[in-house]
N, C-alpha and C positions, 0 to 999 in steps of 0.2 A: 779226615778221616774222623770223625765227635768220637767224643772221650769221653763217656763216663761213668762216674767212680760206682765202684764196683758195691759199694758199703749201701749204695741203695738198695739191695737187692737184698744185700741180707735183713741191713735191718726188716724192711715187711715180713720178710720171712721169722725174726726173731718175733713181731708185730704179731701176726697171726699164734707163732708155736704160745707165747704167754698169754693166749685169750681162750685156750682151753684147759691151760692150766686150773686141775677143783679145788687143790690147794691153797692157796695165795690167802694172804692176811689180808684186812682191812685194807682193799689202795681204792676204787671209789669211793669220794668222797671230793666234798665242792666245801671251800672256807669261805667265808664273806671275815672278813675279821678288819681293829682300824687302821692301821698300817699309815704311811704321814705323807703318802703321794700316794695322788692323781693323777688316773689316764685317761678317763671320760668324763673332759670338762664342759658336755657339751651335759652331762647330765644333776651340772650341776647354776646358777642363777646367783651373778654377781650381786650382790646386795651395796655394799660400802667398798669405795678405793682411797683408798691414803699408798701417795705416789711422796717420796721423799726427793727435795728439789734444793739447791743453793740456797738459802737464808741465811742472814745476819741475828738471827734470834735465838736461841734452842723453843723444844719445843712445839714447835707449829706443825700443828695434823699431826701430834704423836711425836715428832722425828728431832732427833737427841745427836749434834754429833760427836760421837767420845775416839776417848782413849779407851787405854783395853793393858793396861802395866796388871803383873802377876793374877790377871785373868780377872781385873776389876773394874768397873767398869768407875772410871773419869770425866767431866762433859766439862769440853774440851770448849776457848774462850774463844771470841771472832774477831779476827786485829784489821780494820778495814785498811791498815796506809797500801796494807798488801794482797787483803783481797781471802783470807784464810783459818783455815781453826788449825788451833796452834795445844797444845797442852798449856794449864794456868801457866799465866808468869812471861810463857812466850821466847824460854831462854832458848830453849832445845830446840834446834831447826827443824827436825821430825819427832814423833806420825802428823803430816799436817790432809785437811782435804779441803779444797778449792775446787771450783770448775770449772774442769770438769774432767776433773782426775783429783786421788787419793794416791800416795805413798808412806806406810806403815814406817816403825824408826830399827831400829835396828834389831833393836830386844824391847818395842811397847806395839802394841795391835794400835790400827787403828779402823775406825769403820762407822757404825750407825748403830741405835738401841731407841724400839721402835714402845711404845705403851700401849697399850688399847685400849681404848674408850672402853667396850665396851665385852662382857664375855660372847661366846661363837669361835665358829668355826673358820679360819679361812687361809688364804689360802694363800703359797710363798711360788711364784716364777717369776725367774727374770734369768741374765745374762751377766754374767762377770766378764772382763772382757782384759784384760794385758797386753801392753807391748814386750816386742818382740824377743828384746834381753830376759823382760822381768822373772821371778821364779817365785809365785807366793801360795798363800795356800791360805783359801776364804774358807769361811767359815757361814752357817747360821746357826743358834742356841736360841731355844724356846727358857722358859723356867728363868730367869734372870741370870741365861746365860749356865746355866745346870742339866741342861738338859739338848746332848749334840742333833741337827734334826739332818744335818745336811752338810760336808765337806768333801775340797777339790784341789789337788795339786795343782796346777797352773804354770805350764814354761814351757816353754817355743822348743815343738813345736806350733804346740795345743796355745790358739790362742783367744778363746773365751773355753767358759764352762757355763752349763746351762744348767737351769734345780726347775722345779713341781712338787714340794710339796702344802702338803693337808693335813694340818693341825689345827684342835680345840685350845682355845685361851682361854685363861675369866684376868675380869676384868682390870689392869694395871698389871696383865702381866706384863713382863720384859720382851721383844724377839731383840740377838744381837743378829747383828753380823759384820764378820773381823776380817782382818783381813793378813796375815800373817806375811814378813819377809823371812824366816827361815831363817834368821838370823843376821842375815847381807840384804841392805835394803838398794843396793843398786843397777839400777834403773826400774824396779819396780814398780810402776806408773799404775794402777790397779783406774780403770772406769765400774762403776757400781752406784746403781739411783733403785736400789731396789722400793717393793711396793707391796701391800699389803691390800691381799682382798678375803671382806668376808661375801658369808658364801653361806647357800642355800638353795634346795633339791630342784632342780625343773620336776615340774610335769611330761614324765615321756613315758607315755602310755606302755605298758608292758608290749603288747599285739603289736605296734609300733618301731619296737627297734631292730635296728634295720640287724642280720645277719650275710648280709655279705657285703665285699669291700676288691673293691675295683679298682685299680693305682691309675691309671690310663686318664679312670671319670672319674675317682673320690676328687685324684687330687686337683691341687687349686690350682688357676691361670692365675691368679693373682700369690702374694703374702705370704699365705696362710700358713704358715708351719700346723701343724696335728690338725691339720681339719682330717675327719676321719682316723682320725688315728695313726695318715698317712705323715711322715717326715724325711726332708729331701737333708741327706748326712752328709758326711766325710770325716777318712781318717785317716792322720800321717803316720799315727801310731800303728801298734800292734794289740792291745786292749777294747774290746770292747766300749769295755766303759768314755776311753778317746774318741770314740762317734758324737763329734754337734754339726749343727744345723749349720744346712748352708743359708746362705743370705740371697732375698733375693734379687735377678736386677736384669733389666725392666726390660735393655736393649740386647736382649736371647730370651727371653720372653721364661724365664725358670733363677733356675738356684747355683750359685756361683760359688768355689773357692779361689779368689785372688790373692795370684803371691807376687815378687817388684816386677815377675816380663807380663804378667799379666793372668789369665787364666789356666786352674795348676785341673782344675775342674770341673764340672757344671754336668746338670741334672735336667730335665723339659719332662712334659707328661709322656715323653715316647721314649728317649733317649737318656742313655744314664753313658757321659765318661769320663771316665779317671782317669787318673795323670797319675806316672816316675815316683812312684813313691806314695801316691797320696786315692786312696780306695774311697769309692763313692757306694751310700747302698740307700737301697727305699729303706722306710725302718718303718716299720708296722706293732702298735704298740695296742694291744688286745684290752676292748673295753670289758668286759667280764668269762668269764669261763666257759667252756665247751670241747667237744675237739671239731680242730679245724682244718677244712682237705686248703692246699699249698696246691694251685699252678698255675698256666700263665697262658693268657688272654693273647695266641698267637704264638707260634714255633720266639722262641731265643736267637737272634740273631746279630753275628759281627758286621760291623760294619768294615772290614778293610784289614784285621787282624786277628790273631790268637789273642781268642782274651779268657782270663782266670774269675770263673765264676763262683759263687757259694749261697750255702742259704743255713742260718742260722739260728739258734735260741738261748736269746739268757732270760735269767727270771725278771724281774723291776727294779733287782739293786745297781743290772747290768754283768749282772756277775751271774758264777754259771754256767756259763756256754756250750756251748755246745754244737757244729756242726750237723745239719740236717740232709745233705746231700750237698754233690760240687760238682764244679764238668766245665773247658771248656770245649769255646766256639770259636773256632775254627776259620779260621778264615775262602771264604767262597767258597763256603755248604751254603747255599741258598733255601733246604734246608731247614734247617733249624733244627733246636733239640729243646724239648719237653719233659716236662716230667708229674705227676699228681703223688703229693703227701701225705698222712693224716698226721697231727698231731699236738698235746693236750695242752691248753692253754689255758694260763692263770691268768685273772682282771692283770697287766699293770703288764704283764710279757713281753717282749721282744722277737719281734720276726727282722733278719736283715736280709739283703735281701744284693749281696755284696760286687761290687765287680772292684776289679784288682790290675793295677799291673796298664796300663794302657791303655786307649784304645777308645769307639764309640760303639755302644751295647742298644743293642732296639730287644726292651724288656720290660715288657708288662707284666709284674708277680697282682694275682688273685688270690682272696682268704673268700671261702662260703663256710659258714657255723651248719657239721652236721651234726652237731647234739651241743647245744646249749644246760647254764644250771642258770637265769638269772633269781637274784633277790629283790622283793620289791616294799611299800613302805608309799601305807594308804592311795597306796594307785601308781606312786614314783617313782621310777627309776632304784633302785639304791644299791652302790659297789663300796663302802665301806660304812663299818661298824660308827662312825663320829658322827652320823645323821639317823641312829634311835634310841628315844626316848626314851625311859622308863615309860613302864604303859604297852608300847610302840607295838603291835603283833606287825611279824615278822612275815609275807609269805614269798614261799620257792616256789616257780615256773621253771616243772621240767621238761625238756623235748627231745627225742628220740627216735632217731632217719636210721629207722629200723637197726641199728647197732646193738640190739642189746636181743639174745632171742632165748632166755632163759627165764623164766616165773621169777622173778626180784619183790625182796621186801626191802621195801624205806624207810627210814626214820631220819628226822632231823631230829642236828643236838647243838645242843649250847657247851659253849665253853668261855670260860674268866682270861683274867688276862693269864692267870699262871697258870692256865693249861690245862684246868678241871675240871670234869665234866661238869654242869650243874642240873642242866635237863636234856630228855632224852625222849624224844615226841612218842606217841602209840606206832607200830608198823601198817604199813599198808604195804597192803599185798597186791601184787598186776601180776596175774597170768601173761605170758607175753602172747600168744596165739591167739585171744583172743581182746590183745590192746590197741585199738583203731579208734580215737585219731590215737598217737603214743603221748601222751601229754600228761604229765603230772603236776596238780597241787596241793604246796604241804603247807601248813603253816605254828610258827609258836609264838608266844605271849613274853613278852619279855619285860617280868614283871616282877625283877629281881633289889629294886629299892636300892642301883645302883643312880649318883648325879653324873655319870657316864661311860658309857658300855664300848672306849676303848683303849682299845687291847684283845676285847674281846672274838669270837671267830662263832661262824652260827656255821653247823656242818650240813651235807645230804651224802649222808651214807643209802646204799643200796646194794644188796645183798645178795645172789642167790642161793636158794639150798635144794643139797639133793642126799636121799636119803637122811635124814637131819642130819645134813651138813650143811653149815657156811660157807662164804667163802666167795669175794667181789666179784664180781662184772667186770668185765675186762677196759672198760670204755672212763675217761672222767677219769683216769685213774692218775692223772698229776694234773687235774683241775682246780684251784683257786684263785679262791682273788681278797688282796687284803691291801 
């Protein structure tokens, strides 16, 4: 018998009740702030790439092999006798860097330093791999080691950490990539060859922005994790931060996790197969803010056993997780299960369509925006304040799928990196019954004399008014991008 979580009905009733409240504080807002992570990579173009690789001299392509005693940079020396980089003098065996691995010391981290050849916006994207018995912490710093951009503790069963970080650098600024043995370097071999990519916004007309995402058709048939926001991931732990990308398996024509005895979990464009202790998930990263409608293109069916499944959401940091829906696909239930859930998403939010406990599941998640808030700069889709220069005019395009039913007044608000309101545009009033097509365009001039708008945000405020009082519209309540 099919068992569906009754919380789904409760959540729907709660959302309807909230939409009728007349005394809400300002909740309807869409933020576009600096952030350090980019999730809609198709909105950017790579102009230059600097890849670390095995070298025998320092400084090639801006890369330096380094140790980090007491949190300071120390350039290593190359020893041709055993083809490895070690601390000056070569007395200490560790830390060391060689092809293809590095091994930190018990008390001294090792890794790389990249010296930026020019100012600009860079993307740091890659993975860190460890051996099964390793226990390390990988970190990325900017501003010559003073500002942490990313860190992840890596130990079995999670053998790979991934990162995707966007930030602005000045000419000559150092980016540090460090590995810490956490006090004991036994078996702490790490494979990490980072790269730095200089980015520019690609021209993506707002009118051509895709607002529908179907796992079965959008998910690649080749090794292209992240295409259209989709990832095939696995998790051997309990936290959402422990989800990592699977590897492409050509024989399977899909993605897989391989253990000593073979595949422990796999995913194709149509099938999810979790293993005992290994959950798998189609993970979608939202490219912009809005209200997303979640459904399944075709019913969810089990191929032979009862299989637990759920839909969960986290923010861009993979934290603040909440389960939106859960159910069990029963063996022998040919009719299958379906769902329809509306959920506010921010740029970078992650939705997890999870199968766990073992067994093969036919599940094709489908996502469509029913309300969107897009920002543009010179006709290009803008998803990060890093790409805003002083004097730019930022456009905001709001589209509503018949979810706002009261007269509404809209503002654009600009906040600085200290969260201080710096500008509020004139109000734009909309009469809901006469609003057709249900689109709105507003603009704000970013002429505050700043060299960089990293850390700033632009918010769309939508409020309705009755009897002289203002309160928020019920939609876009949690929609933001950063």
